[in-house]
Residue, then its C-alpha position, 0 to 999 in steps of 0.5 A: v508471482q508478481l508485484v508491481e508497484s505505481g503512484g510513490g513521490l514527493v508531497q507536501p504535508g496534507g497533501s494526497l497521493t495514492l497507491a497501485c498494487v498490479a499483480s499476475g501470477f497466482a490466483f488474485s481474486s482470491s489472496g489478501m492482499s498487503w500495503y507495508r513500508q519501511a522508512p529510512g533504518k526502519g524495520r518493515e512495518l504493515v499497514a493495510v489488510i485487505n481480504t479477498f472480496g474486500h469486504s474485511t479490512y485492518y489498518a495500523d493505528s498510525v494511519k487509521g482514518r486517513f489510510t484505505i485499502s482496496r481493491d479491483n479483482a476485476k483489473n488485479t489492482m490493490y490500492l493504498q489512497m493516503n490523505s492528510l499525509k504526514s513527515e513520518d509516512t515517508a517511507v519505502y512501500y510495499c504489496s504482499g500477496g500470493n506470497g510473493w511482494g512488489q519492488g516498493t514505490q518510495v514514498t518522500v512527504s516533505s515542505 
């Protein structure tokens, strides 16, 4: 299982970022996928979940209405569109699926 995240960076409050997670080594199109995040000094937090065909999603209350999870099974890729970013969204974001984890991508929201 290999999961590679990209798209993190530094953004001002109110800004947007889109994260991507490219998967390989397992049946991506048959797997539910998730995004997690871990802020400094805190535990890993579930952010969003998407089912195999993208028809069903779940969001943590803290990101509901601002983040959108999606997937492209033809590209073995999952996305996290993040809008109206806040300083409290600063964290390392990880994708998870196929019983594996990515290495994480840093998102920093700061002016």
